[in-house]
N, CA, C, O and CB atoms as a CASP TS submission, in Angstrom:
PFRMAT TS
TARGET T0000
AUTHOR 0000-0000-0000
METHOD Language model
MODEL 1
PARENT N/A
ATOM      1  N   UNK     1      12.628-101.261 -78.318  1.00  0.00           N
ATOM      2  CA  UNK     1      12.130-100.038 -77.707  1.00  0.00           C
ATOM      3  C   UNK     1      12.184 -98.856 -78.670  1.00  0.00           C
ATOM      4  O   UNK     1      11.496 -97.857 -78.460  1.00  0.00           O
ATOM      5  CB  UNK     1      12.926 -99.722 -76.458  1.00  0.00           C
ATOM      6  N   UNK     2      12.991 -98.959 -79.722  1.00  0.00           N
ATOM      7  CA  UNK     2      13.125 -97.858 -80.665  1.00  0.00           C
ATOM      8  C   UNK     2      12.391 -98.121 -81.966  1.00  0.00           C
ATOM      9  O   UNK     2      12.613 -97.418 -82.952  1.00  0.00           O
ATOM     10  CB  UNK     2      14.579 -97.595 -80.946  1.00  0.00           C
ATOM     11  N   UNK     3      11.522 -99.122 -81.988  1.00  0.00           N
ATOM     12  CA  UNK     3      10.758 -99.429 -83.197  1.00  0.00           C
ATOM     13  C   UNK     3       9.967 -98.200 -83.617  1.00  0.00           C
ATOM     14  O   UNK     3       9.263 -97.594 -82.809  1.00  0.00           O
ATOM     15  CB  UNK     3       9.810-100.639 -82.967  1.00  0.00           C
ATOM     16  N   UNK     4      10.088 -97.838 -84.889  1.00  0.00           N
ATOM     17  CA  UNK     4       9.353 -96.707 -85.434  1.00  0.00           C
ATOM     18  C   UNK     4      10.120 -95.395 -85.426  1.00  0.00           C
ATOM     19  O   UNK     4       9.725 -94.464 -86.127  1.00  0.00           O
ATOM     20  CB  UNK     4       8.098 -96.534 -84.680  1.00  0.00           C
ATOM     21  N   UNK     5      11.208 -95.283 -84.655  1.00  0.00           N
ATOM     22  CA  UNK     5      11.987 -94.044 -84.615  1.00  0.00           C
ATOM     23  C   UNK     5      12.820 -93.856 -85.873  1.00  0.00           C
ATOM     24  O   UNK     5      12.996 -92.729 -86.336  1.00  0.00           O
ATOM     25  CB  UNK     5      12.893 -94.032 -83.395  1.00  0.00           C
ATOM     26  N   UNK     6      13.335 -94.944 -86.432  1.00  0.00           N
ATOM     27  CA  UNK     6      14.194 -94.898 -87.606  1.00  0.00           C
ATOM     28  C   UNK     6      13.326 -95.040 -88.854  1.00  0.00           C
ATOM     29  O   UNK     6      12.817 -96.124 -89.138  1.00  0.00           O
ATOM     30  CB  UNK     6      15.282 -96.014 -87.551  1.00  0.00           C
ATOM     31  N   UNK     7      13.158 -93.959 -89.591  1.00  0.00           N
ATOM     32  CA  UNK     7      12.283 -93.964 -90.763  1.00  0.00           C
ATOM     33  C   UNK     7      12.917 -94.618 -91.980  1.00  0.00           C
ATOM     34  O   UNK     7      12.264 -94.734 -93.018  1.00  0.00           O
ATOM     35  CB  UNK     7      11.885 -92.560 -91.106  1.00  0.00           C
ATOM     36  N   UNK     8      14.198 -95.057 -91.883  1.00  0.00           N
ATOM     37  CA  UNK     8      14.858 -95.697 -93.028  1.00  0.00           C
ATOM     38  C   UNK     8      14.613 -97.198 -93.071  1.00  0.00           C
ATOM     39  O   UNK     8      15.072 -97.866 -93.997  1.00  0.00           O
ATOM     40  CB  UNK     8      16.350 -95.429 -92.986  1.00  0.00           C
ATOM     41  N   UNK     9      13.898 -97.743 -92.087  1.00  0.00           N
ATOM     42  CA  UNK     9      13.659 -99.177 -92.025  1.00  0.00           C
ATOM     43  C   UNK     9      12.185 -99.419 -91.690  1.00  0.00           C
ATOM     44  O   UNK     9      11.559 -98.610 -91.004  1.00  0.00           O
ATOM     45  CB  UNK     9      14.591 -99.854 -90.974  1.00  0.00           C
ATOM     46  N   UNK    10      11.642-100.522 -92.170  1.00  0.00           N
ATOM     47  CA  UNK    10      10.258-100.880 -91.846  1.00  0.00           C
ATOM     48  C   UNK    10      10.163-101.089 -90.329  1.00  0.00           C
ATOM     49  O   UNK    10      10.979-101.823 -89.771  1.00  0.00           O
ATOM     50  CB  UNK    10       9.799-102.176 -92.630  1.00  0.00           C
ATOM     51  N   UNK    11       9.218-100.482 -89.663  1.00  0.00           N
ATOM     52  CA  UNK    11       9.168-100.503 -88.189  1.00  0.00           C
ATOM     53  C   UNK    11       8.633-101.808 -87.595  1.00  0.00           C
ATOM     54  O   UNK    11       7.545-101.844 -87.020  1.00  0.00           O
ATOM     55  CB  UNK    11       8.314 -99.366 -87.705  1.00  0.00           C
ATOM     56  N   UNK    12       9.427-102.890 -87.747  1.00  0.00           N
ATOM     57  CA  UNK    12       8.996-104.177 -87.199  1.00  0.00           C
ATOM     58  C   UNK    12       9.991-104.776 -86.211  1.00  0.00           C
ATOM     59  O   UNK    12       9.593-105.620 -85.408  1.00  0.00           O
ATOM     60  CB  UNK    12       8.762-105.151 -88.320  1.00  0.00           C
ATOM     61  N   UNK    13      11.261-104.384 -86.226  1.00  0.00           N
ATOM     62  CA  UNK    13      12.257-104.962 -85.330  1.00  0.00           C
ATOM     63  C   UNK    13      12.977-103.900 -84.504  1.00  0.00           C
ATOM     64  O   UNK    13      13.117-104.054 -83.291  1.00  0.00           O
ATOM     65  CB  UNK    13      13.267-105.761 -86.127  1.00  0.00           C
ATOM     66  N   UNK    14      13.427-102.842 -85.133  1.00  0.00           N
ATOM     67  CA  UNK    14      14.199-101.830 -84.425  1.00  0.00           C
ATOM     68  C   UNK    14      14.823-100.866 -85.412  1.00  0.00           C
ATOM     69  O   UNK    14      14.402-100.765 -86.564  1.00  0.00           O
ATOM     70  CB  UNK    14      15.279-102.477 -83.553  1.00  0.00           C
ATOM     71  N   UNK    15      15.830-100.166 -84.940  1.00  0.00           N
ATOM     72  CA  UNK    15      16.536 -99.196 -85.780  1.00  0.00           C
ATOM     73  C   UNK    15      17.437 -99.931 -86.768  1.00  0.00           C
ATOM     74  O   UNK    15      17.699-101.122 -86.599  1.00  0.00           O
ATOM     75  CB  UNK    15      17.369 -98.213 -84.911  1.00  0.00           C
ATOM     76  N   UNK    16      17.914 -99.228 -87.800  1.00  0.00           N
ATOM     77  CA  UNK    16      18.764 -99.877 -88.790  1.00  0.00           C
ATOM     78  C   UNK    16      20.163-100.158 -88.254  1.00  0.00           C
ATOM     79  O   UNK    16      20.829-101.071 -88.741  1.00  0.00           O
ATOM     80  CB  UNK    16      18.857 -99.020 -90.031  1.00  0.00           C
ATOM     81  N   UNK    17      20.630 -99.386 -87.250  1.00  0.00           N
ATOM     82  CA  UNK    17      21.946 -99.634 -86.666  1.00  0.00           C
ATOM     83  C   UNK    17      21.973 -99.108 -85.233  1.00  0.00           C
ATOM     84  O   UNK    17      21.475 -98.020 -84.945  1.00  0.00           O
ATOM     85  CB  UNK    17      23.065 -98.971 -87.516  1.00  0.00           C
ATOM     86  N   UNK    18      22.566 -99.904 -84.342  1.00  0.00           N
ATOM     87  CA  UNK    18      22.708 -99.518 -82.944  1.00  0.00           C
ATOM     88  C   UNK    18      24.037-100.074 -82.449  1.00  0.00           C
ATOM     89  O   UNK    18      24.357-101.236 -82.701  1.00  0.00           O
ATOM     90  CB  UNK    18      21.506-100.038 -82.072  1.00  0.00           C
ATOM     91  N   UNK    19      24.812 -99.248 -81.744  1.00  0.00           N
ATOM     92  CA  UNK    19      26.112 -99.670 -81.223  1.00  0.00           C
ATOM     93  C   UNK    19      26.152 -99.471 -79.719  1.00  0.00           C
ATOM     94  O   UNK    19      25.658 -98.471 -79.198  1.00  0.00           O
ATOM     95  CB  UNK    19      27.260 -98.890 -81.901  1.00  0.00           C
ATOM     96  N   UNK    20      26.762-100.458 -79.012  1.00  0.00           N
ATOM     97  CA  UNK    20      26.868-100.368 -77.559  1.00  0.00           C
ATOM     98  C   UNK    20      27.947-101.335 -77.063  1.00  0.00           C
ATOM     99  O   UNK    20      27.861-102.538 -77.309  1.00  0.00           O
ATOM    100  CB  UNK    20      25.500-100.676 -76.886  1.00  0.00           C
ATOM    101  N   UNK    21      28.943-100.822 -76.378  1.00  0.00           N
ATOM    102  CA  UNK    21      29.982-101.626 -75.725  1.00  0.00           C
ATOM    103  C   UNK    21      30.616-102.678 -76.629  1.00  0.00           C
ATOM    104  O   UNK    21      30.750-103.834 -76.228  1.00  0.00           O
ATOM    105  CB  UNK    21      29.405-102.302 -74.524  1.00  0.00           C
ATOM    106  N   UNK    22      31.002-102.298 -77.831  1.00  0.00           N
ATOM    107  CA  UNK    22      31.657-103.228 -78.747  1.00  0.00           C
ATOM    108  C   UNK    22      30.717-104.075 -79.578  1.00  0.00           C
ATOM    109  O   UNK    22      31.160-104.823 -80.449  1.00  0.00           O
ATOM    110  CB  UNK    22      32.539-104.117 -77.986  1.00  0.00           C
ATOM    111  N   UNK    23      29.426-103.966 -79.320  1.00  0.00           N
ATOM    112  CA  UNK    23      28.424-104.678 -80.096  1.00  0.00           C
ATOM    113  C   UNK    23      27.831-103.736 -81.138  1.00  0.00           C
ATOM    114  O   UNK    23      27.649-102.547 -80.876  1.00  0.00           O
ATOM    115  CB  UNK    23      27.317-105.250 -79.177  1.00  0.00           C
ATOM    116  N   UNK    24      27.534-104.267 -82.313  1.00  0.00           N
ATOM    117  CA  UNK    24      26.857-103.502 -83.364  1.00  0.00           C
ATOM    118  C   UNK    24      25.680-104.333 -83.840  1.00  0.00           C
ATOM    119  O   UNK    24      25.846-105.484 -84.246  1.00  0.00           O
ATOM    120  CB  UNK    24      27.831-103.151 -84.555  1.00  0.00           C
ATOM    121  N   UNK    25      24.488-103.746 -83.790  1.00  0.00           N
ATOM    122  CA  UNK    25      23.251-104.373 -84.247  1.00  0.00           C
ATOM    123  C   UNK    25      22.859-103.710 -85.549  1.00  0.00           C
ATOM    124  O   UNK    25      22.873-102.482 -85.644  1.00  0.00           O
ATOM    125  CB  UNK    25      22.107-104.254 -83.181  1.00  0.00           C
ATOM    126  N   UNK    26      22.504-104.503 -86.567  1.00  0.00           N
ATOM    127  CA  UNK    26      21.996-103.937 -87.811  1.00  0.00           C
ATOM    128  C   UNK    26      20.726-104.673 -88.218  1.00  0.00           C
ATOM    129  O   UNK    26      20.565-105.864 -87.953  1.00  0.00           O
ATOM    130  CB  UNK    26      23.061-104.019 -88.934  1.00  0.00           C
ATOM    131  N   UNK    27      19.836-103.944 -88.863  1.00  0.00           N
ATOM    132  CA  UNK    27      18.618-104.528 -89.406  1.00  0.00           C
ATOM    133  C   UNK    27      18.337-103.874 -90.746  1.00  0.00           C
ATOM    134  O   UNK    27      18.192-102.654 -90.833  1.00  0.00           O
ATOM    135  CB  UNK    27      17.416-104.350 -88.430  1.00  0.00           C
ATOM    136  N   UNK    28      18.261-104.690 -91.795  1.00  0.00           N
ATOM    137  CA  UNK    28      18.023-104.185 -93.152  1.00  0.00           C
ATOM    138  C   UNK    28      16.812-104.896 -93.723  1.00  0.00           C
ATOM    139  O   UNK    28      16.615-106.089 -93.492  1.00  0.00           O
ATOM    140  CB  UNK    28      19.273-104.392 -94.069  1.00  0.00           C
ATOM    141  N   UNK    29      16.000-104.158 -94.471  1.00  0.00           N
ATOM    142  CA  UNK    29      14.818-104.744 -95.088  1.00  0.00           C
ATOM    143  C   UNK    29      14.760-104.394 -96.568  1.00  0.00           C
ATOM    144  O   UNK    29      15.330-103.401 -97.022  1.00  0.00           O
ATOM    145  CB  UNK    29      13.545-104.269 -94.378  1.00  0.00           C
ATOM    146  N   UNK    30      14.054-105.240 -97.299  1.00  0.00           N
ATOM    147  CA  UNK    30      13.697-104.944 -98.680  1.00  0.00           C
ATOM    148  C   UNK    30      12.196-105.154 -98.795  1.00  0.00           C
ATOM    149  O   UNK    30      11.626-106.023 -98.135  1.00  0.00           O
ATOM    150  CB  UNK    30      14.496-105.847 -99.707  1.00  0.00           C
ATOM    151  N   UNK    31      11.572-104.359 -99.631  1.00  0.00           N
ATOM    152  CA  UNK    31      10.131-104.448 -99.803  1.00  0.00           C
ATOM    153  C   UNK    31       9.423-103.360 -99.015  1.00  0.00           C
ATOM    154  O   UNK    31      10.028-102.363 -98.622  1.00  0.00           O
ATOM    155  CB  UNK    31       9.626-105.822 -99.377  1.00  0.00           C
ATOM    156  N   UNK    32       8.154-103.565 -98.793  1.00  0.00           N
ATOM    157  CA  UNK    32       7.310-102.626 -98.053  1.00  0.00           C
ATOM    158  C   UNK    32       6.601-103.400 -96.949  1.00  0.00           C
ATOM    159  O   UNK    32       6.667-104.628 -96.910  1.00  0.00           O
ATOM    160  CB  UNK    32       6.276-101.911 -98.998  1.00  0.00           C
ATOM    161  N   UNK    33       5.932-102.697 -96.065  1.00  0.00           N
ATOM    162  CA  UNK    33       5.279-103.332 -94.932  1.00  0.00           C
ATOM    163  C   UNK    33       4.288-104.412 -95.389  1.00  0.00           C
ATOM    164  O   UNK    33       4.030-105.363 -94.650  1.00  0.00           O
ATOM    165  CB  UNK    33       4.561-102.281 -94.085  1.00  0.00           C
ATOM    166  N   UNK    34       3.740-104.275 -96.583  1.00  0.00           N
ATOM    167  CA  UNK    34       2.783-105.258 -97.105  1.00  0.00           C
ATOM    168  C   UNK    34       3.446-106.606 -97.414  1.00  0.00           C
ATOM    169  O   UNK    34       2.791-107.647 -97.355  1.00  0.00           O
ATOM    170  CB  UNK    34       2.115-104.713 -98.365  1.00  0.00           C
ATOM    171  N   UNK    35       4.757-106.588 -97.748  1.00  0.00           N
ATOM    172  CA  UNK    35       5.486-107.803 -98.103  1.00  0.00           C
ATOM    173  C   UNK    35       6.979-107.481 -98.052  1.00  0.00           C
ATOM    174  O   UNK    35       7.479-106.770 -98.924  1.00  0.00           O
ATOM    175  CB  UNK    35       5.061-108.337 -99.526  1.00  0.00           C
ATOM    176  N   UNK    36       7.695-107.984 -97.057  1.00  0.00           N
ATOM    177  CA  UNK    36       9.095-107.624 -96.893  1.00  0.00           C
ATOM    178  C   UNK    36       9.945-108.822 -96.469  1.00  0.00           C
ATOM    179  O   UNK    36       9.444-109.826 -95.962  1.00  0.00           O
ATOM    180  CB  UNK    36       9.228-106.508 -95.873  1.00  0.00           C
ATOM    181  N   UNK    37      11.241-108.675 -96.697  1.00  0.00           N
ATOM    182  CA  UNK    37      12.262-109.588 -96.199  1.00  0.00           C
ATOM    183  C   UNK    37      13.235-108.745 -95.380  1.00  0.00           C
ATOM    184  O   UNK    37      13.487-107.584 -95.700  1.00  0.00           O
ATOM    185  CB  UNK    37      12.996-110.356 -97.378  1.00  0.00           C
ATOM    186  N   UNK    38      13.773-109.335 -94.333  1.00  0.00           N
ATOM    187  CA  UNK    38      14.702-108.608 -93.493  1.00  0.00           C
ATOM    188  C   UNK    38      15.850-109.480 -93.029  1.00  0.00           C
ATOM    189  O   UNK    38      15.758-110.707 -93.025  1.00  0.00           O
ATOM    190  CB  UNK    38      13.986-108.034 -92.308  1.00  0.00           C
ATOM    191  N   UNK    39      16.927-108.829 -92.640  1.00  0.00           N
ATOM    192  CA  UNK    39      18.067-109.532 -92.052  1.00  0.00           C
ATOM    193  C   UNK    39      18.556-108.710 -90.859  1.00  0.00           C
ATOM    194  O   UNK    39      18.861-107.523 -90.972  1.00  0.00           O
ATOM    195  CB  UNK    39      19.221-109.750 -93.109  1.00  0.00           C
ATOM    196  N   UNK    40      18.617-109.379 -89.730  1.00  0.00           N
ATOM    197  CA  UNK    40      19.081-108.777 -88.489  1.00  0.00           C
ATOM    198  C   UNK    40      20.428-109.424 -88.153  1.00  0.00           C
ATOM    199  O   UNK    40      20.554-110.649 -88.178  1.00  0.00           O
ATOM    200  CB  UNK    40      18.031-108.969 -87.318  1.00  0.00           C
ATOM    201  N   UNK    41      21.432-108.600 -87.840  1.00  0.00           N
ATOM    202  CA  UNK    41      22.746-109.129 -87.518  1.00  0.00           C
ATOM    203  C   UNK    41      23.294-108.439 -86.282  1.00  0.00           C
ATOM    204  O   UNK    41      23.040-107.257 -86.050  1.00  0.00           O
ATOM    205  CB  UNK    41      23.705-108.958 -88.701  1.00  0.00           C
ATOM    206  N   UNK    42      24.056-109.199 -85.482  1.00  0.00           N
ATOM    207  CA  UNK    42      24.736-108.636 -84.327  1.00  0.00           C
ATOM    208  C   UNK    42      26.210-109.016 -84.433  1.00  0.00           C
ATOM    209  O   UNK    42      26.563-110.179 -84.630  1.00  0.00           O
ATOM    210  CB  UNK    42      24.104-109.144 -82.978  1.00  0.00           C
ATOM    211  N   UNK    43      27.048-108.006 -84.298  1.00  0.00           N
ATOM    212  CA  UNK    43      28.492-108.175 -84.343  1.00  0.00           C
ATOM    213  C   UNK    43      29.083-107.828 -82.979  1.00  0.00           C
ATOM    214  O   UNK    43      28.605-106.920 -82.298  1.00  0.00           O
ATOM    215  CB  UNK    43      29.117-107.295 -85.458  1.00  0.00           C
ATOM    216  N   UNK    44      30.118-108.553 -82.589  1.00  0.00           N
ATOM    217  CA  UNK    44      30.906-108.234 -81.400  1.00  0.00           C
ATOM    218  C   UNK    44      32.342-108.097 -81.866  1.00  0.00           C
ATOM    219  O   UNK    44      32.925-109.048 -82.386  1.00  0.00           O
ATOM    220  CB  UNK    44      30.759-109.335 -80.269  1.00  0.00           C
ATOM    221  N   UNK    45      32.920-106.904 -81.678  1.00  0.00           N
ATOM    222  CA  UNK    45      34.289-106.631 -82.125  1.00  0.00           C
ATOM    223  C   UNK    45      34.487-107.031 -83.585  1.00  0.00           C
ATOM    224  O   UNK    45      35.476-107.680 -83.929  1.00  0.00           O
ATOM    225  CB  UNK    45      35.297-107.372 -81.239  1.00  0.00           C
ATOM    226  N   UNK    46      33.548-106.645 -84.437  1.00  0.00           N
ATOM    227  CA  UNK    46      33.564-106.882 -85.888  1.00  0.00           C
ATOM    228  C   UNK    46      33.392-108.340 -86.295  1.00  0.00           C
ATOM    229  O   UNK    46      33.597-108.671 -87.463  1.00  0.00           O
ATOM    230  CB  UNK    46      34.842-106.378 -86.455  1.00  0.00           C
ATOM    231  N   UNK    47      33.026-109.212 -85.379  1.00  0.00           N
ATOM    232  CA  UNK    47      32.746-110.614 -85.703  1.00  0.00           C
ATOM    233  C   UNK    47      31.241-110.853 -85.637  1.00  0.00           C
ATOM    234  O   UNK    47      30.598-110.516 -84.643  1.00  0.00           O
ATOM    235  CB  UNK    47      33.500-111.577 -84.731  1.00  0.00           C
ATOM    236  N   UNK    48      30.683-111.433 -86.695  1.00  0.00           N
ATOM    237  CA  UNK    48      29.262-111.747 -86.720  1.00  0.00           C
ATOM    238  C   UNK    48      28.985-112.854 -85.705  1.00  0.00           C
ATOM    239  O   UNK    48      29.548-113.945 -85.801  1.00  0.00           O
ATOM    240  CB  UNK    48      28.807-112.171 -88.149  1.00  0.00           C
ATOM    241  N   UNK    49      28.112-112.571 -84.728  1.00  0.00           N
ATOM    242  CA  UNK    49      27.803-113.569 -83.698  1.00  0.00           C
ATOM    243  C   UNK    49      26.341-114.011 -83.730  1.00  0.00           C
ATOM    244  O   UNK    49      25.975-114.981 -83.066  1.00  0.00           O
ATOM    245  CB  UNK    49      28.135-113.014 -82.325  1.00  0.00           C
ATOM    246  N   UNK    50      25.505-113.309 -84.493  1.00  0.00           N
ATOM    247  CA  UNK    50      24.087-113.662 -84.569  1.00  0.00           C
ATOM    248  C   UNK    50      23.524-113.159 -85.883  1.00  0.00           C
ATOM    249  O   UNK    50      23.866-112.065 -86.333  1.00  0.00           O
ATOM    250  CB  UNK    50      23.295-113.074 -83.369  1.00  0.00           C
ATOM    251  N   UNK    51      22.652-113.960 -86.507  1.00  0.00           N
ATOM    252  CA  UNK    51      22.000-113.534 -87.746  1.00  0.00           C
ATOM    253  C   UNK    51      20.610-114.139 -87.806  1.00  0.00           C
ATOM    254  O   UNK    51      20.418-115.322 -87.526  1.00  0.00           O
ATOM    255  CB  UNK    51      22.833-113.945 -88.992  1.00  0.00           C
ATOM    256  N   UNK    52      19.652-113.314 -88.172  1.00  0.00           N
ATOM    257  CA  UNK    52      18.269-113.751 -88.316  1.00  0.00           C
ATOM    258  C   UNK    52      17.733-113.255 -89.647  1.00  0.00           C
ATOM    259  O   UNK    52      17.847-112.072 -89.967  1.00  0.00           O
ATOM    260  CB  UNK    52      17.393-113.240 -87.142  1.00  0.00           C
ATOM    261  N   UNK    53      17.151-114.155 -90.420  1.00  0.00           N
ATOM    262  CA  UNK    53      16.461-113.794 -91.660  1.00  0.00           C
ATOM    263  C   UNK    53      14.963-113.857 -91.362  1.00  0.00           C
ATOM    264  O   UNK    53      14.484-114.824 -90.770  1.00  0.00           O
ATOM    265  CB  UNK    53      16.862-114.758 -92.866  1.00  0.00           C
ATOM    266  N   UNK    54      14.236-112.836 -91.769  1.00  0.00           N
ATOM    267  CA  UNK    54      12.805-112.814 -91.493  1.00  0.00           C
ATOM    268  C   UNK    54      12.045-112.309 -92.710  1.00  0.00           C
ATOM    269  O   UNK    54      12.624-111.714 -93.619  1.00  0.00           O
ATOM    270  CB  UNK    54      12.500-111.938 -90.267  1.00  0.00           C
ATOM    271  N   UNK    55      10.776-112.550 -92.712  1.00  0.00           N
ATOM    272  CA  UNK    55       9.894-112.018 -93.748  1.00  0.00           C
ATOM    273  C   UNK    55       8.554-111.777 -93.110  1.00  0.00           C
ATOM    274  O   UNK    55       8.222-112.360 -92.078  1.00  0.00           O
ATOM    275  CB  UNK    55       9.774-112.983 -94.973  1.00  0.00           C
ATOM    276  N   UNK    56       7.794-110.921 -93.728  1.00  0.00           N
ATOM    277  CA  UNK    56       6.497-110.621 -93.173  1.00  0.00           C
ATOM    278  C   UNK    56       5.659-109.813 -94.135  1.00  0.00           C
ATOM    279  O   UNK    56       6.048-109.564 -95.276  1.00  0.00           O
ATOM    280  CB  UNK    56       6.642-109.888 -91.872  1.00  0.00           C
ATOM    281  N   UNK    57       4.522-109.418 -93.657  1.00  0.00           N
ATOM    282  CA  UNK    57       3.604-108.630 -94.464  1.00  0.00           C
ATOM    283  C   UNK    57       2.269-108.522 -93.791  1.00  0.00           C
ATOM    284  O   UNK    57       2.110-108.904 -92.632  1.00  0.00           O
ATOM    285  CB  UNK    57       3.444-109.228 -95.841  1.00  0.00           C
ATOM    286  N   UNK    58       1.319-108.008 -94.509  1.00  0.00           N
ATOM    287  CA  UNK    58      -0.027-107.837 -93.992  1.00  0.00           C
ATOM    288  C   UNK    58      -0.886-109.020 -94.375  1.00  0.00           C
ATOM    289  O   UNK    58      -0.763-109.558 -95.475  1.00  0.00           O
ATOM    290  CB  UNK    58      -0.645-106.541 -94.504  1.00  0.00           C
ATOM    291  N   UNK    59      -1.750-109.420 -93.474  1.00  0.00           N
ATOM    292  CA  UNK    59      -2.707-110.490 -93.752  1.00  0.00           C
ATOM    293  C   UNK    59      -4.016-109.845 -94.174  1.00  0.00           C
ATOM    294  O   UNK    59      -4.552-108.989 -93.470  1.00  0.00           O
ATOM    295  CB  UNK    59      -2.910-111.423 -92.506  1.00  0.00           C
ATOM    296  N   UNK    60      -4.520-110.253 -95.312  1.00  0.00           N
ATOM    297  CA  UNK    60      -5.767-109.662 -95.822  1.00  0.00           C
ATOM    298  C   UNK    60      -6.924-110.576 -95.600  1.00  0.00           C
ATOM    299  O   UNK    60      -8.052-110.244 -95.965  1.00  0.00           O
ATOM    300  CB  UNK    60      -5.655-109.336 -97.294  1.00  0.00           C
TER
END
């Protein structure tokens, strides 16, 4: 729901960091919208409980 609000990350998944009730969500990218790699992680009480590696870009 917050895609595009955080200008420090490519607007494809969400904000770069979000915290709620002991959970911490992070999303980091390298590259540009034309060709990027990303890693999404979710922590609960400082323990990594979910991780997703993604890549994407524009189709020409």
